[in-house]
Each structure stands twice: as structure tokens, then as C-alpha cells.
A tleap script that builds the chain and sets N, CA, C and O, in Angstrom:
source leaprc.protein.ff14SB
mol = sequence {
  NMET LYS LEU LYS LYS VAL ILE SER VAL PHE
  THR ALA SER CYS LEU LEU MET THR ILE ALA
  GLY CYS GLY ASP SER LYS PRO ASP GLY MET
  PRO ASP PRO PHE TYR LYS ALA GLY VAL GLN
  PHE ILE ASN VAL LEU ASP GLN VAL LEU ASP
  VAL GLU MET ASP TYR GLU THR ALA TYR ASN
  GLU THR LYS LEU TYR VAL ASP VAL MET GLU
  GLY TYR LYS ASP GLU ASP ILE LYS TYR SER
  LEU ILE ALA ALA ASN ALA GLY THR ILE ARG
  LEU ASN PHE SER PRO ASP ASN LEU LEU GLY
  TYR SER GLU LYS GLY LEU THR THR LEU LEU
  GLU ASP ARG ASN ASN PHE ALA GLU ASP PHE
  ASN VAL LYS ALA ARG GLU CGLN
}
set mol.1.N position { 207.219 187.265 232.257 }
set mol.1.CA position { 205.450 186.425 231.597 }
set mol.1.C position { 205.217 185.390 232.360 }
set mol.1.O position { 204.014 185.181 232.520 }
set mol.2.N position { 206.670 183.895 233.448 }
set mol.2.CA position { 205.948 183.639 234.386 }
set mol.2.C position { 204.989 184.163 235.082 }
set mol.2.O position { 203.971 183.531 235.364 }
set mol.3.N position { 205.168 185.182 235.380 }
set mol.3.CA position { 204.860 186.234 236.720 }
set mol.3.C position { 203.278 186.132 236.060 }
set mol.3.O position { 202.290 185.884 236.752 }
set mol.4.N position { 203.246 186.352 234.709 }
set mol.4.CA position { 201.831 186.845 234.888 }
set mol.4.C position { 200.772 185.989 234.366 }
set mol.4.O position { 199.775 186.383 233.762 }
set mol.5.N position { 201.111 184.639 234.684 }
set mol.5.CA position { 200.868 183.116 234.137 }
set mol.5.C position { 200.455 183.214 235.733 }
set mol.5.O position { 199.667 184.084 236.101 }
set mol.6.N position { 200.796 182.658 236.277 }
set mol.6.CA position { 200.728 182.788 237.897 }
set mol.6.C position { 199.980 183.507 238.601 }
set mol.6.O position { 199.406 183.128 239.622 }
set mol.7.N position { 199.922 184.694 238.072 }
set mol.7.CA position { 198.758 185.886 238.546 }
set mol.7.C position { 197.268 185.520 238.004 }
set mol.7.O position { 196.249 185.876 238.596 }
set mol.8.N position { 197.276 184.745 236.774 }
set mol.8.CA position { 196.228 184.829 236.130 }
set mol.8.C position { 195.676 183.434 236.439 }
set mol.8.O position { 194.478 183.207 236.273 }
set mol.9.N position { 196.610 182.392 236.931 }
set mol.9.CA position { 195.879 181.308 237.421 }
set mol.9.C position { 195.365 181.504 239.076 }
set mol.9.O position { 194.376 181.074 239.671 }
set mol.10.N position { 196.342 182.226 239.442 }
set mol.10.CA position { 195.909 182.507 241.148 }
set mol.10.C position { 194.095 183.543 241.171 }
set mol.10.O position { 193.188 183.265 241.955 }
set mol.11.N position { 194.023 184.726 240.060 }
set mol.11.CA position { 193.054 185.153 240.220 }
set mol.11.C position { 191.659 184.179 239.283 }
set mol.11.O position { 190.458 184.416 239.407 }
set mol.12.N position { 192.079 183.441 238.672 }
set mol.12.CA position { 190.863 182.247 237.992 }
set mol.12.C position { 190.695 181.327 238.926 }
set mol.12.O position { 189.696 180.620 238.794 }
set mol.13.N position { 191.457 181.114 239.925 }
set mol.13.CA position { 191.106 180.271 241.156 }
set mol.13.C position { 190.326 180.943 241.956 }
set mol.13.O position { 189.398 180.301 242.449 }
set mol.14.N position { 190.429 182.103 242.246 }
set mol.14.CA position { 189.847 182.987 243.541 }
set mol.14.C position { 187.993 183.467 242.638 }
set mol.14.O position { 186.838 183.718 242.985 }
set mol.15.N position { 188.694 183.362 241.559 }
set mol.15.CA position { 186.939 183.273 240.666 }
set mol.15.C position { 186.175 182.439 240.581 }
set mol.15.O position { 184.980 182.730 240.531 }
set mol.16.N position { 186.554 181.258 240.542 }
set mol.16.CA position { 185.930 180.033 240.383 }
set mol.16.C position { 185.747 179.496 242.181 }
set mol.16.O position { 184.816 178.700 242.302 }
set mol.17.N position { 186.429 179.796 243.416 }
set mol.17.CA position { 186.378 179.541 244.774 }
set mol.17.C position { 185.316 180.378 245.022 }
set mol.17.O position { 184.331 179.702 244.726 }
set mol.18.N position { 184.925 181.528 245.420 }
set mol.18.CA position { 183.670 182.821 244.907 }
set mol.18.C position { 182.504 182.304 244.479 }
set mol.18.O position { 181.436 182.405 245.083 }
set mol.19.N position { 182.725 181.593 243.161 }
set mol.19.CA position { 181.424 181.147 242.384 }
set mol.19.C position { 181.196 180.675 243.032 }
set mol.19.O position { 180.166 181.035 243.602 }
set mol.20.N position { 182.012 179.271 243.639 }
set mol.20.CA position { 181.701 177.993 243.887 }
set mol.20.C position { 180.721 178.161 245.260 }
set mol.20.O position { 179.834 177.377 245.598 }
set mol.21.N position { 181.247 179.765 246.160 }
set mol.21.CA position { 180.427 179.774 247.279 }
set mol.21.C position { 179.131 180.347 247.731 }
set mol.21.O position { 178.458 180.433 248.758 }
set mol.22.N position { 179.092 180.763 246.252 }
set mol.22.CA position { 177.787 181.560 245.738 }
set mol.22.C position { 176.263 180.644 246.183 }
set mol.22.O position { 176.073 179.441 245.999 }
set mol.23.N position { 175.471 181.471 246.700 }
set mol.23.CA position { 174.383 181.033 246.413 }
set mol.23.C position { 174.162 179.543 247.291 }
set mol.23.O position { 174.958 178.838 247.910 }
set mol.24.N position { 172.966 179.454 247.076 }
set mol.24.CA position { 172.129 177.896 248.026 }
set mol.24.C position { 172.389 176.026 247.091 }
set mol.24.O position { 173.016 176.138 246.037 }
set mol.25.N position { 172.241 175.517 247.215 }
set mol.25.CA position { 172.280 174.257 246.237 }
set mol.25.C position { 171.216 173.148 247.099 }
set mol.25.O position { 170.935 172.655 248.191 }
set mol.26.N position { 170.901 173.208 245.664 }
set mol.26.CA position { 169.425 171.538 246.318 }
set mol.26.C position { 170.130 170.472 246.606 }
set mol.26.O position { 171.280 170.087 246.393 }
set mol.27.N position { 168.959 169.977 247.272 }
set mol.27.CA position { 169.563 169.081 248.483 }
set mol.27.C position { 169.511 167.554 247.047 }
set mol.27.O position { 168.451 167.492 246.424 }
set mol.28.N position { 170.494 166.623 246.714 }
set mol.28.CA position { 170.485 165.593 246.262 }
set mol.28.C position { 169.156 164.656 245.937 }
set mol.28.O position { 168.442 164.126 246.789 }
set mol.29.N position { 169.053 164.607 245.004 }
set mol.29.CA position { 167.520 163.752 245.071 }
set mol.29.C position { 166.142 164.269 245.194 }
set mol.29.O position { 165.097 163.619 245.171 }
set mol.30.N position { 166.361 165.957 245.371 }
set mol.30.CA position { 165.312 166.123 245.684 }
set mol.30.C position { 164.425 166.940 244.701 }
set mol.30.O position { 165.067 167.780 244.071 }
set mol.31.N position { 162.709 166.866 244.348 }
set mol.31.CA position { 163.018 166.911 242.997 }
set mol.31.C position { 162.189 168.686 242.657 }
set mol.31.O position { 161.486 169.271 243.481 }
set mol.32.N position { 162.572 169.258 241.129 }
set mol.32.CA position { 162.788 170.521 241.368 }
set mol.32.C position { 161.899 171.418 241.948 }
set mol.32.O position { 161.971 172.323 242.779 }
set mol.33.N position { 160.571 170.616 240.889 }
set mol.33.CA position { 159.575 171.469 241.907 }
set mol.33.C position { 158.985 171.258 242.878 }
set mol.33.O position { 157.847 171.633 243.161 }
set mol.34.N position { 159.784 170.568 243.547 }
set mol.34.CA position { 159.350 170.918 245.434 }
set mol.34.C position { 160.489 171.603 246.157 }
set mol.34.O position { 160.427 171.916 247.346 }
set mol.35.N position { 161.804 171.872 245.170 }
set mol.35.CA position { 162.847 172.147 245.781 }
set mol.35.C position { 162.167 174.188 245.514 }
set mol.35.O position { 162.419 175.081 246.323 }
set mol.36.N position { 161.548 174.333 244.534 }
set mol.36.CA position { 161.519 175.706 243.938 }
set mol.36.C position { 160.590 176.183 245.101 }
set mol.36.O position { 160.792 177.208 245.752 }
set mol.37.N position { 159.658 175.410 245.267 }
set mol.37.CA position { 157.948 175.258 245.975 }
set mol.37.C position { 158.493 175.957 247.474 }
set mol.37.O position { 158.004 176.938 248.034 }
set mol.38.N position { 159.582 175.180 247.893 }
set mol.38.CA position { 160.354 175.338 249.310 }
set mol.38.C position { 160.814 176.554 249.019 }
set mol.38.O position { 159.983 177.336 249.482 }
set mol.39.N position { 161.875 177.285 248.393 }
set mol.39.CA position { 162.357 178.199 248.242 }
set mol.39.C position { 161.463 179.610 248.374 }
set mol.39.O position { 161.494 180.600 249.105 }
set mol.40.N position { 160.659 179.143 247.265 }
set mol.40.CA position { 159.185 180.520 247.325 }
set mol.40.C position { 158.528 180.346 248.663 }
set mol.40.O position { 157.680 181.203 248.911 }
set mol.41.N position { 158.705 179.528 249.484 }
set mol.41.CA position { 158.179 179.246 250.830 }
set mol.41.C position { 159.208 180.321 251.664 }
set mol.41.O position { 158.917 181.451 252.055 }
set mol.42.N position { 160.097 179.828 251.762 }
set mol.42.CA position { 161.170 180.819 252.539 }
set mol.42.C position { 161.119 182.486 252.298 }
set mol.42.O position { 161.345 183.414 253.076 }
set mol.43.N position { 160.759 182.463 251.003 }
set mol.43.CA position { 160.832 183.885 250.338 }
set mol.43.C position { 159.544 184.665 250.944 }
set mol.43.O position { 159.312 185.789 251.388 }
set mol.44.N position { 158.951 183.657 250.758 }
set mol.44.CA position { 157.758 184.692 252.085 }
set mol.44.C position { 157.737 184.569 253.256 }
set mol.44.O position { 156.971 185.283 253.903 }
set mol.45.N position { 158.499 183.703 253.849 }
set mol.45.CA position { 158.832 183.868 255.595 }
set mol.45.C position { 159.684 184.838 255.848 }
set mol.45.O position { 159.813 185.105 257.043 }
set mol.46.N position { 160.562 185.699 254.792 }
set mol.46.CA position { 161.005 186.187 254.759 }
set mol.46.C position { 161.138 187.697 254.539 }
set mol.46.O position { 161.820 188.563 255.087 }
set mol.47.N position { 160.036 187.708 253.310 }
set mol.47.CA position { 159.114 189.213 253.639 }
set mol.47.C position { 158.648 189.583 254.294 }
set mol.47.O position { 158.693 190.807 254.415 }
set mol.48.N position { 157.705 188.633 255.368 }
set mol.48.CA position { 157.050 188.814 256.668 }
set mol.48.C position { 158.144 189.187 258.000 }
set mol.48.O position { 157.853 190.010 258.868 }
set mol.49.N position { 159.154 188.584 257.974 }
set mol.49.CA position { 160.419 188.917 258.559 }
set mol.49.C position { 160.935 190.277 258.415 }
set mol.49.O position { 161.155 190.960 259.414 }
set mol.50.N position { 161.135 190.701 257.256 }
set mol.50.CA position { 161.484 192.143 256.879 }
set mol.50.C position { 160.160 193.161 257.018 }
set mol.50.O position { 160.203 194.391 257.055 }
set mol.51.N position { 159.134 192.424 257.075 }
set mol.51.CA position { 158.166 193.495 257.292 }
set mol.51.C position { 157.445 194.385 256.144 }
set mol.51.O position { 157.011 195.534 256.226 }
set mol.52.N position { 157.459 193.220 254.720 }
set mol.52.CA position { 157.331 193.409 253.680 }
set mol.52.C position { 155.680 192.992 253.067 }
set mol.52.O position { 154.936 193.322 252.144 }
set mol.53.N position { 155.693 192.088 254.202 }
set mol.53.CA position { 154.190 191.918 253.858 }
set mol.53.C position { 153.271 190.924 255.215 }
set mol.53.O position { 153.847 189.993 255.777 }
set mol.54.N position { 151.908 191.298 255.551 }
set mol.54.CA position { 151.450 190.895 256.726 }
set mol.54.C position { 151.222 189.437 256.900 }
set mol.54.O position { 151.721 188.981 255.871 }
set mol.55.N position { 150.859 188.640 257.447 }
set mol.55.CA position { 150.118 187.552 258.207 }
set mol.55.C position { 149.369 186.697 257.151 }
set mol.55.O position { 149.694 185.661 256.572 }
set mol.56.N position { 148.073 187.605 257.084 }
set mol.56.CA position { 147.234 187.555 256.608 }
set mol.56.C position { 147.429 186.731 254.723 }
set mol.56.O position { 147.191 185.695 254.103 }
set mol.57.N position { 148.249 188.643 254.493 }
set mol.57.CA position { 148.711 187.630 253.014 }
set mol.57.C position { 149.875 186.322 253.053 }
set mol.57.O position { 149.734 185.338 252.327 }
set mol.58.N position { 150.743 186.436 253.771 }
set mol.58.CA position { 151.367 185.432 254.068 }
set mol.58.C position { 150.797 184.759 254.011 }
set mol.58.O position { 151.274 184.130 253.067 }
set mol.59.N position { 149.409 183.903 254.523 }
set mol.59.CA position { 148.505 182.886 255.025 }
set mol.59.C position { 148.114 182.580 253.503 }
set mol.59.O position { 148.528 181.585 252.909 }
set mol.60.N position { 147.167 183.662 252.867 }
set mol.60.CA position { 147.375 183.357 251.149 }
set mol.60.C position { 148.395 182.402 250.178 }
set mol.60.O position { 148.204 181.429 249.448 }
set mol.61.N position { 149.624 183.234 250.580 }
set mol.61.CA position { 150.485 183.360 249.683 }
set mol.61.C position { 151.124 182.031 249.686 }
set mol.61.O position { 151.487 181.560 248.608 }
set mol.62.N position { 151.298 181.388 250.766 }
set mol.62.CA position { 151.975 180.616 251.165 }
set mol.62.C position { 151.023 178.675 250.624 }
set mol.62.O position { 151.453 177.522 250.642 }
set mol.63.N position { 149.692 179.277 250.236 }
set mol.63.CA position { 149.147 177.977 250.431 }
set mol.63.C position { 149.347 177.319 248.871 }
set mol.63.O position { 148.904 176.190 248.663 }
set mol.64.N position { 149.903 177.930 247.987 }
set mol.64.CA position { 150.309 177.172 246.754 }
set mol.64.C position { 151.461 176.027 246.903 }
set mol.64.O position { 151.387 174.897 246.420 }
set mol.65.N position { 152.427 176.497 247.591 }
set mol.65.CA position { 153.955 175.954 247.831 }
set mol.65.C position { 153.795 175.101 248.507 }
set mol.65.O position { 154.197 174.012 248.096 }
set mol.66.N position { 153.088 175.167 249.965 }
set mol.66.CA position { 152.428 174.289 250.175 }
set mol.66.C position { 151.911 172.775 249.893 }
set mol.66.O position { 152.331 171.687 250.285 }
set mol.67.N position { 150.501 173.260 248.802 }
set mol.67.CA position { 150.427 172.344 247.898 }
set mol.67.C position { 150.862 171.105 246.614 }
set mol.67.O position { 150.463 170.056 246.109 }
set mol.68.N position { 152.284 172.405 246.534 }
set mol.68.CA position { 153.074 171.698 245.506 }
set mol.68.C position { 153.821 170.547 246.625 }
set mol.68.O position { 153.815 169.318 246.687 }
set mol.69.N position { 154.214 171.225 247.137 }
set mol.69.CA position { 155.413 170.476 248.584 }
set mol.69.C position { 154.337 168.705 249.009 }
set mol.69.O position { 154.586 167.499 248.977 }
set mol.70.N position { 153.165 169.565 249.357 }
set mol.70.CA position { 151.882 167.553 249.881 }
set mol.70.C position { 152.093 166.820 249.165 }
set mol.70.O position { 152.133 165.623 249.451 }
set mol.71.N position { 152.334 167.364 247.798 }
set mol.71.CA position { 151.879 166.392 246.950 }
set mol.71.C position { 153.419 165.849 246.192 }
set mol.71.O position { 153.630 165.789 244.981 }
set mol.72.N position { 154.106 165.591 246.989 }
set mol.72.CA position { 155.219 164.440 246.940 }
set mol.72.C position { 155.464 164.028 248.167 }
set mol.72.O position { 156.654 163.916 248.462 }
set mol.73.N position { 154.468 163.703 249.174 }
set mol.73.CA position { 154.193 163.545 250.489 }
set mol.73.C position { 155.023 162.043 250.574 }
set mol.73.O position { 155.881 161.592 251.333 }
set mol.74.N position { 154.093 161.377 249.044 }
set mol.74.CA position { 153.634 159.925 249.414 }
set mol.74.C position { 155.032 159.052 248.489 }
set mol.74.O position { 155.192 157.852 248.263 }
set mol.75.N position { 156.095 160.577 248.024 }
set mol.75.CA position { 157.171 159.785 247.296 }
set mol.75.C position { 158.529 159.626 248.503 }
set mol.75.O position { 159.575 159.200 248.012 }
set mol.76.N position { 158.553 159.916 249.895 }
set mol.76.CA position { 159.292 159.721 250.748 }
set mol.76.C position { 158.742 160.762 251.753 }
set mol.76.O position { 158.302 161.891 251.537 }
set mol.77.N position { 158.932 159.861 253.277 }
set mol.77.CA position { 159.040 160.085 254.264 }
set mol.77.C position { 159.086 161.424 254.365 }
set mol.77.O position { 158.202 162.277 254.434 }
set mol.78.N position { 160.411 161.477 254.362 }
set mol.78.CA position { 161.118 163.252 254.508 }
set mol.78.C position { 159.959 164.675 254.021 }
set mol.78.O position { 159.636 165.725 254.578 }
set mol.79.N position { 159.577 163.968 252.610 }
set mol.79.CA position { 159.083 165.322 251.662 }
set mol.79.C position { 157.461 165.367 252.546 }
set mol.79.O position { 156.558 166.120 252.179 }
set mol.80.N position { 157.405 164.952 253.070 }
set mol.80.CA position { 156.155 164.558 253.615 }
set mol.80.C position { 156.066 165.066 255.024 }
set mol.80.O position { 155.022 165.645 255.322 }
set mol.81.N position { 157.206 164.911 256.141 }
set mol.81.CA position { 157.292 165.719 256.922 }
set mol.81.C position { 158.011 167.016 256.553 }
set mol.81.O position { 157.744 167.971 257.283 }
set mol.82.N position { 158.649 167.171 255.816 }
set mol.82.CA position { 158.700 168.989 255.210 }
set mol.82.C position { 157.737 169.203 254.592 }
set mol.82.O position { 158.336 169.865 253.744 }
set mol.83.N position { 156.633 169.231 254.223 }
set mol.83.CA position { 155.932 169.274 253.834 }
set mol.83.C position { 154.545 169.745 255.205 }
set mol.83.O position { 153.913 170.779 255.419 }
set mol.84.N position { 154.571 168.448 255.830 }
set mol.84.CA position { 153.781 169.339 256.717 }
set mol.84.C position { 154.056 170.018 258.203 }
set mol.84.O position { 153.333 170.119 259.195 }
set mol.85.N position { 155.237 170.386 257.964 }
set mol.85.CA position { 156.018 171.367 258.742 }
set mol.85.C position { 155.901 172.798 257.947 }
set mol.85.O position { 156.267 173.674 258.730 }
set mol.86.N position { 155.494 173.406 256.572 }
set mol.86.CA position { 155.378 173.845 255.800 }
set mol.86.C position { 153.346 173.981 256.033 }
set mol.86.O position { 152.565 174.674 255.381 }
set mol.87.N position { 153.097 173.171 257.019 }
set mol.87.CA position { 151.499 173.220 256.442 }
set mol.87.C position { 151.303 173.690 258.150 }
set mol.87.O position { 150.256 173.946 258.743 }
set mol.88.N position { 152.257 173.691 258.497 }
set mol.88.CA position { 152.019 174.022 260.416 }
set mol.88.C position { 152.591 175.497 260.570 }
set mol.88.O position { 152.233 176.293 261.438 }
set mol.89.N position { 153.694 175.764 259.419 }
set mol.89.CA position { 154.032 177.378 259.403 }
set mol.89.C position { 153.083 177.984 258.986 }
set mol.89.O position { 152.687 178.797 259.821 }
set mol.90.N position { 152.443 177.979 257.961 }
set mol.90.CA position { 151.641 178.257 256.873 }
set mol.90.C position { 150.303 178.508 258.046 }
set mol.90.O position { 149.784 179.624 258.035 }
set mol.91.N position { 149.948 177.804 258.710 }
set mol.91.CA position { 149.059 178.039 259.510 }
set mol.91.C position { 149.218 179.157 260.973 }
set mol.91.O position { 148.449 180.009 261.418 }
set mol.92.N position { 150.035 178.871 261.245 }
set mol.92.CA position { 150.791 180.387 261.661 }
set mol.92.C position { 150.706 181.640 261.877 }
set mol.92.O position { 150.985 182.417 262.790 }
set mol.93.N position { 150.067 181.702 260.395 }
set mol.93.CA position { 150.054 182.640 259.565 }
set mol.93.C position { 147.993 183.409 260.061 }
set mol.93.O position { 147.513 184.446 260.518 }
set mol.94.N position { 147.582 182.293 259.655 }
set mol.94.CA position { 146.240 182.687 259.723 }
set mol.94.C position { 145.084 183.267 260.648 }
set mol.94.O position { 144.465 182.655 261.519 }
set mol.95.N position { 144.956 184.431 260.301 }
set mol.95.CA position { 143.946 185.005 260.808 }
set mol.95.C position { 143.051 184.097 262.055 }
set mol.95.O position { 142.749 184.463 263.190 }
set mol.96.N position { 142.901 183.388 261.674 }
set mol.96.CA position { 141.766 182.460 262.759 }
set mol.96.C position { 142.669 181.770 264.090 }
set mol.96.O position { 142.176 181.153 265.034 }
set mol.97.N position { 143.858 182.013 263.906 }
set mol.97.CA position { 144.897 181.149 264.855 }
set mol.97.C position { 145.528 182.117 266.091 }
set mol.97.O position { 146.399 182.985 266.153 }
set mol.98.N position { 144.586 181.470 267.045 }
set mol.98.CA position { 144.631 182.685 268.430 }
set mol.98.C position { 146.189 182.634 269.058 }
set mol.98.O position { 146.793 183.529 269.650 }
set mol.99.N position { 146.592 181.379 268.748 }
set mol.99.CA position { 148.219 181.136 269.006 }
set mol.99.C position { 149.167 181.175 267.793 }
set mol.99.O position { 149.947 180.223 267.780 }
set mol.100.N position { 149.270 181.882 266.958 }
set mol.100.CA position { 150.136 181.879 265.929 }
set mol.100.C position { 151.224 182.676 265.715 }
set mol.100.O position { 152.029 182.412 266.609 }
set mol.101.N position { 151.762 183.708 264.823 }
set mol.101.CA position { 152.612 184.060 265.362 }
set mol.101.C position { 152.616 185.967 265.723 }
set mol.101.O position { 153.513 186.793 265.889 }
set mol.102.N position { 151.156 186.019 265.719 }
set mol.102.CA position { 150.136 187.011 266.312 }
set mol.102.C position { 151.193 187.620 267.582 }
set mol.102.O position { 151.742 188.635 268.010 }
set mol.103.N position { 150.996 186.083 267.812 }
set mol.103.CA position { 150.892 185.522 269.116 }
set mol.103.C position { 152.902 185.145 269.568 }
set mol.103.O position { 153.728 185.726 270.272 }
set mol.104.N position { 152.923 184.238 268.936 }
set mol.104.CA position { 154.519 184.015 269.099 }
set mol.104.C position { 155.256 184.687 269.219 }
set mol.104.O position { 155.972 184.766 270.217 }
set mol.105.N position { 155.321 185.502 268.071 }
set mol.105.CA position { 156.125 186.801 267.184 }
set mol.105.C position { 157.095 186.444 266.652 }
set mol.105.O position { 157.481 185.275 266.641 }
set mol.106.N position { 157.730 187.515 266.047 }
set mol.106.CA position { 158.754 187.122 265.148 }
set mol.106.C position { 160.050 186.739 264.782 }
set mol.106.O position { 160.604 186.573 263.696 }
set mol.107.N position { 160.619 186.577 266.690 }
set mol.107.CA position { 161.863 185.717 266.359 }
set mol.107.C position { 161.219 183.982 266.674 }
set mol.107.O position { 161.921 183.091 266.196 }
set mol.108.N position { 160.229 183.641 267.271 }
set mol.108.CA position { 159.337 181.792 266.897 }
set mol.108.C position { 159.505 181.951 264.837 }
set mol.108.O position { 160.126 181.150 264.138 }
set mol.109.N position { 158.925 182.910 264.447 }
set mol.109.CA position { 159.145 182.790 263.308 }
set mol.109.C position { 160.218 182.788 262.458 }
set mol.109.O position { 160.129 182.479 261.270 }
set mol.110.N position { 161.526 183.215 263.172 }
set mol.110.CA position { 162.632 183.194 262.665 }
set mol.110.C position { 163.073 181.672 263.136 }
set mol.110.O position { 163.524 180.849 262.340 }
set mol.111.N position { 162.919 181.474 264.235 }
set mol.111.CA position { 163.508 180.370 264.340 }
set mol.111.C position { 162.930 179.356 263.514 }
set mol.111.O position { 163.613 178.434 263.068 }
set mol.112.N position { 161.075 179.543 263.168 }
set mol.112.CA position { 160.897 178.350 262.163 }
set mol.112.C position { 161.404 177.935 261.233 }
set mol.112.O position { 161.779 176.789 260.986 }
set mol.113.N position { 161.473 179.292 260.365 }
set mol.113.CA position { 162.480 179.692 258.981 }
set mol.113.C position { 163.285 179.079 259.223 }
set mol.113.O position { 163.301 178.014 258.605 }
set mol.114.N position { 164.278 179.286 260.091 }
set mol.114.CA position { 165.584 178.740 259.552 }
set mol.114.C position { 165.909 177.570 259.915 }
set mol.114.O position { 167.022 177.049 259.838 }
set mol.115.N position { 164.155 176.780 260.646 }
set mol.115.CA position { 164.376 175.060 260.941 }
set mol.115.C position { 164.137 174.525 259.288 }
set mol.115.O position { 164.606 173.524 258.746 }
set mol.116.N position { 163.372 175.422 258.810 }
set mol.116.CA position { 162.695 174.612 257.650 }
set mol.116.C position { 163.416 174.990 256.576 }
set mol.116.O position { 163.406 174.353 255.523 }
set mol.117.N position { 164.252 176.303 256.810 }
set mol.117.CA position { 165.782 175.961 255.755 }
set mol.117.C position { 167.079 175.066 255.396 }
set mol.117.O position { 167.803 174.748 254.452 }
set mol.118.N position { 166.854 174.836 257.032 }
set mol.118.CA position { 167.965 174.191 256.380 }
set mol.118.C position { 167.510 172.319 255.417 }
set mol.118.O position { 168.117 171.313 255.049 }
set mol.119.N position { 166.402 172.745 255.425 }
set mol.119.CA position { 166.107 171.227 254.458 }
set mol.119.C position { 166.385 171.668 253.330 }
set mol.119.O position { 166.924 170.838 252.598 }
set mol.120.N position { 166.205 172.780 252.857 }
set mol.120.CA position { 166.305 173.134 251.445 }
set mol.120.C position { 167.907 173.744 251.153 }
set mol.120.O position { 168.070 174.185 250.016 }
set mol.121.N position { 168.981 173.798 251.996 }
set mol.121.CA position { 170.106 174.097 252.223 }
set mol.121.C position { 170.227 175.496 252.140 }
set mol.121.O position { 171.316 175.973 251.820 }
set mol.122.N position { 169.104 176.341 252.423 }
set mol.122.CA position { 169.359 177.685 252.303 }
set mol.122.C position { 169.487 178.317 253.942 }
set mol.122.O position { 168.880 177.874 254.918 }
set mol.123.N position { 170.437 179.450 253.926 }
set mol.123.CA position { 171.466 179.764 255.020 }
set mol.123.C position { 170.412 180.056 255.909 }
set mol.123.O position { 169.241 180.007 255.534 }
set mol.124.N position { 170.676 180.301 256.845 }
set mol.124.CA position { 170.498 180.836 258.159 }
set mol.124.C position { 170.146 182.391 258.239 }
set mol.124.O position { 170.999 183.012 257.605 }
set mol.125.N position { 169.339 183.101 258.709 }
set mol.125.CA position { 169.129 184.861 258.969 }
set mol.125.C position { 169.057 184.920 260.513 }
set mol.125.O position { 168.628 184.153 261.374 }
set mol.126.N position { 169.648 186.139 260.519 }
set mol.126.CA position { 170.030 186.209 261.095 }
set mol.126.C position { 169.112 187.162 261.741 }
set mol.126.O position { 168.456 187.530 260.766 }
set mol.127.N position { 168.360 188.180 263.361 }
set mol.127.CA position { 167.398 188.898 263.366 }
set mol.127.C position { 167.548 189.698 262.672 }
set mol.127.O position { 166.678 190.554 262.519 }
savepdb mol mol.pdb
quit
């Protein structure tokens, strides 16, 4: 009987540790809409890296997320810097930008994505 209880407690502990390690967590104090916009922005970057979305579509898709983040730029300098970074990444998708990701390549996009994702506690991606 004691062995069953020990095994049950061990199994429950393992499950809790597994669940606790899953997913990414919102940084403390970050407004939900800002966080959600940032995560969606990162999802678009991932789609480009996975060659599921072209640069022009990414440029158009990210506008909404950048706009949401820019709405928080007066709340905290950190949010202002993150929003500015998102805007710069977005501009690198522009078909009119001759020095954008079409010239810089996916390696630069991956670096930019991982740096941006760090502010949202989203895991870095490998190539």
C-alpha cells in the first residue's frame, strides 16, 4: 500500500514538473494585449522562417501587431523600445526596402526574431 502511495506521489510530481516547464510565460507587468501582439508578431516571423509566408505578406500581417504595441509606448520606455524594434523588423519585410531581409537573408531574420522573442519570454529558435 505504501509503495502505491509513493508511486502515485512520484507520478503526480513528474506531471506537475512537466506542466510547469511547458510553454512560455508572460513577463511580469506586461499588459496582456501587448504580450499577445508580440507573440503573434513572433508567430509571423516563424512562418517566414518556415517558408510558409512571403515577405510582403509578413509586412502586411505585422502592421496590426506593431500598431497594438505602439499603443503602449507612452506607458513605459521598455515598451516603447520593443515597439520600435518590432517596427524596424516589419520595415525589413517591406518590398520597397532594398536593404531588408531579402538582402540580409534568413540568418539575420532568425537573429532578430530570437532577440525580439527574448522580451516576451519566448524560446529561441534554431535554424
